[in-house]
C-alpha positions in Angstrom: -16.4 6.2 -4.5 -17.0 6.6 -0.8 -16.2 9.8 1.0 -13.6 7.9 3.1 -11.2 7.6 0.3 -11.5 11.3 -0.5 -11.2 12.3 3.2 -7.8 10.6 3.3 -6.5 12.2 0.1 -7.9 15.8 0.2 -8.4 18.2 3.1 -11.8 19.8 3.8 -10.1 23.2 3.1 -8.8 22.1 -0.4 -10.6 23.4 -3.5 -13.0 21.3 -5.5 -10.3 20.5 -8.0 -8.2 18.8 -5.3 -11.2 16.8 -4.2 -11.8 15.7 -7.9 -8.1 14.8 -8.2 -8.3 12.8 -5.0 -10.7 10.3 -6.6 -8.9 7.1 -7.4 -8.4 5.9 -11.0 -8.5 2.5 -12.4 -4.7 2.6 -12.5 -4.7 3.2 -8.7 -6.9 0.1 -8.1 -4.8 -2.0 -10.5 -1.6 -1.0 -8.7 -3.1 -1.7 -5.2 -4.5 -5.0 -6.4 -1.1 -6.1 -7.8 0.7 -5.0 -4.6 -1.9 -6.8 -2.5 -1.3 -10.0 -4.5 2.4 -9.6 -4.1 2.2 -9.3 -0.4 -0.2 -12.3 -0.3 2.3 -14.4 -2.3 5.2 -13.4 0.0 3.1 -14.3 3.1 2.4 -17.7 1.6 6.1 -18.2 1.3 6.6 -17.1 4.9 7.9 -13.6 4.0 7.2 -10.0 4.6 8.2 -7.2 2.3 9.2 -3.5 2.4 7.2 -1.2 0.1 10.2 -1.1 -2.2 10.6 -4.8 -2.3 6.8 -5.2 -3.0 7.0 -2.6 -5.7 10.0 -4.3 -7.4 8.4 -7.8 -7.1 5.2 -6.4 -8.7 7.2 -4.8 -11.6 6.8 -1.1 -10.5 9.3 1.6 -9.9 9.5 4.5 -7.4 8.0 6.7 -10.1 4.8 4.7 -10.1 4.0 5.8 -6.5 3.7 2.2 -5.2 4.8 3.3 -1.7 1.6 5.4 -1.5 -0.6 2.5 -2.4 1.2 0.2 0.1 0.5 2.9 2.7 -3.2 2.8 1.7 -3.3 -1.0 2.0 -1.8 -0.6 5.5 -4.3 2.0 6.6 -7.1 -0.3 5.2 -5.9 -3.0 7.6 -4.9 -5.3 4.7 -1.3 -5.3 5.7 0.4 -5.2 9.2 3.8 -4.0 10.3 6.0 -6.9 11.4 8.2 -4.8 13.6 11.2 -5.8 11.3 13.2 -3.1 9.6 15.4 -3.5 6.5 17.4 -1.0 4.5 15.7 0.2 1.4 17.3 1.2 -2.0 18.6 4.5 -0.5 19.9 2.8 2.7 17.2 4.1 4.9 15.3 1.6 7.1 11.9 0.6 5.9 9.2 -1.2 7.6 8.6 -4.9 6.7 5.0 -5.4 6.2 3.0 -8.6 5.7 -0.4 -9.6 4.3 -3.2 -10.1 6.7 -5.1 -13.4 6.3 -8.8 -12.5 6.4 -9.3 -15.5 8.8 -6.8 -14.0 11.1 -8.5 -10.6 11.0 -11.8 -12.1 12.1 -10.4 -14.0 15.1 
């Protein structure tokens, strides 16, 4: 795994155990892949989703930490903020994100 992942998930001052724990697992990649596919399907239907909506549509709960993987996808440039806000399950406003078409990113 590249240092860039670890740099985003462990501070330089953290002990070696934190750096080891910061390494992604297969579960992390599976979750990110499923969320990515969920956002792509929503985009193809002309929709954006909040992190909560995407997690629910992909079959995950808050306990699965899907919001963090959505954040990772956003940081990686695979999702963009639409500027729209919708209330989440706890009535707080959440960003509506959408999938980035790779062709759009190249232009």
